[in-house]
C-alpha positions in Angstrom: -17.7 53.1 18.4 -17.3 50.3 15.8 -18.9 47.8 18.2 -22.0 49.9 18.8 -22.5 50.5 15.1 -22.5 46.7 14.5 -24.8 46.2 17.5 -27.3 48.8 16.2 -27.2 47.2 12.7 -27.8 43.8 14.1 -30.8 45.0 16.2 -32.3 46.8 13.3 -31.9 43.8 11.0 -33.7 41.6 13.6 -36.4 44.1 14.1 -37.1 44.6 10.4 -37.0 40.9 9.5 -39.6 40.3 12.2 -41.9 42.8 10.4 -41.5 40.9 7.1 -42.2 37.5 8.6 -45.5 38.6 10.1 -47.1 38.6 6.6 -45.9 35.1 5.7 -47.7 31.9 6.6 -46.6 30.1 9.7 -46.4 26.4 10.5 -48.7 25.2 13.2 -49.6 21.7 14.3 -52.3 20.3 12.0 -54.1 17.1 13.0 -56.0 15.3 10.3 -57.2 11.7 10.2 -57.1 10.6 6.6 -60.8 10.4 5.7 -60.2 8.3 2.6 -57.5 6.5 0.6 -56.5 9.6 -1.3 -56.1 11.8 1.8 -54.3 8.9 3.6 -51.8 8.7 0.7 -51.3 12.5 0.8 -50.6 12.4 4.6 -48.1 9.7 4.0 -46.5 11.8 1.3 -46.3 14.7 3.7 -44.7 12.5 6.4 -42.1 11.3 3.9 -41.3 14.8 2.5 -41.9 17.1 5.5 -39.2 19.6 6.0 -37.7 19.2 2.5 -36.6 22.8 1.7 -38.1 24.9 -1.0 -35.9 25.6 -4.0 -37.0 27.4 -7.1 -36.6 24.9 -10.0 -35.7 22.1 -7.5 -37.2 18.6 -8.2 -35.8 16.4 -5.4 -35.2 16.1 -1.7 -32.3 18.6 -1.7 -34.9 21.2 -2.6 -38.2 21.3 -4.5 -40.6 24.0 -5.7 -44.4 23.9 -5.4 -45.2 22.8 -8.9 -42.5 20.1 -9.0 -43.8 18.8 -5.7 -47.4 18.6 -7.0 -46.2 17.0 -10.2 -44.1 14.4 -8.4 -46.8 13.6 -5.9 -49.5 13.1 -8.6 -47.1 10.8 -10.5 -46.0 8.8 -7.5 -49.4 8.4 -5.8 -51.9 8.5 -8.6 -50.0 7.8 -11.8 -51.1 11.1 -13.2 -48.7 13.3 -15.2 -49.3 17.0 -14.5 -47.6 19.9 -16.4 -44.3 21.0 -14.7 -45.3 24.6 -14.1 -47.9 26.2 -11.8 -49.3 28.0 -14.8 -49.8 24.8 -16.7 -51.3 23.1 -13.7 -53.7 26.0 -13.2 -55.5 25.0 -16.4 -55.2 21.3 -16.3 -58.7 20.3 -15.4 -62.1 21.4 -14.2 -62.5 24.5 -12.0 -63.9 23.5 -8.6 -65.9 25.6 -6.1 -64.1 25.8 -2.7 -67.1 24.1 -1.1 -66.7 21.1 -3.4 -63.0 20.4 -2.7 -62.0 16.8 -2.5 -58.7 15.2 -1.5 -56.3 15.5 -4.4 -57.7 18.7 -5.9 -55.2 21.3 -6.8 -55.5 24.6 -4.8 -53.9 27.7 -6.4 -52.9 31.0 -5.0 -51.8 34.4 -6.4 -49.2 35.5 -4.0 -48.0 38.7 -5.8 -50.7 40.0 -8.0 -51.1 38.1 -11.3 -47.4 37.4 -11.6 -46.6 35.0 -8.8 -48.5 31.8 -8.4 -48.4 28.9 -5.9 -50.0 25.5 -6.0 -50.7 22.8 -3.4 -52.9 19.6 -3.1 -56.0 19.6 -1.0 -56.0 16.9 1.7 -59.1 17.3 3.8 -60.9 19.5 6.3 -59.5 22.7 4.9 -55.9 21.4 4.9 -53.5 21.3 1.9 -50.1 19.9 1.2 -47.5 22.0 -0.5 -43.9 23.1 -0.8 -43.9 26.4 1.0 -41.3 29.0 0.1 -40.7 29.8 3.8 -40.9 26.3 5.5 -40.5 23.7 2.7 -42.9 20.8 2.4 -45.7 21.2 4.9 -49.4 21.1 5.6 -51.2 24.4 5.8 -54.8 25.5 6.3 -56.8 27.3 3.7 -58.4 29.5 6.4 -54.9 30.8 7.4 -55.2 34.5 6.9 -52.2 34.5 4.4 -53.6 31.7 2.2 -57.2 32.9 2.5 -56.2 36.3 1.2 -54.2 34.9 -1.7 -56.6 32.0 -2.7 -57.2 32.0 -6.4 -59.0 28.8 -7.5 -59.1 25.0 -7.3 -58.7 22.6 -10.2 -59.7 18.9 -10.4 -57.6 17.3 -13.1 -59.7 15.0 -15.3 -57.8 11.9 -14.3 -58.3 12.7 -10.6 -62.1 12.9 -11.2 -62.0 9.4 -12.6 -59.9 8.2 -9.6 -62.5 9.6 -7.2 -65.2 7.7 -9.0 -63.3 4.4 -8.7 -62.8 4.6 -5.0 
């Protein structure tokens, strides 16, 4: 009797966790070429950090959250110092229409109403780089149903606009 109760609990746990994961973004193979120096640098950053786990408040390869990853990436690749929080990054520059996205623009999402926010960096061809809560550092597509549904806005930090004009 004890064994069957554990077995039923295990089966229910697996079945219910499968329902939850269906609403989260999934990782699929994404092939991008690196259209310019900025997108090439972002692809190299992805290759270096891919698989690093998400950790709220984390700031290194042991675990990193989304805003720490964008802050670190901007500093390492572009010498630009972003605010530490997603909320701060959301207002650190000019709002950009989705059709005008360029490599290096910040893409922001509201994942739980107005309270939870997520940030990534646009690479090219509808692809962005971010520290995902479910898969760690990864590339995702803006047209993925999850990200499309939660898309909030895009920001081009002023220093990034100057960098685009130099290249």
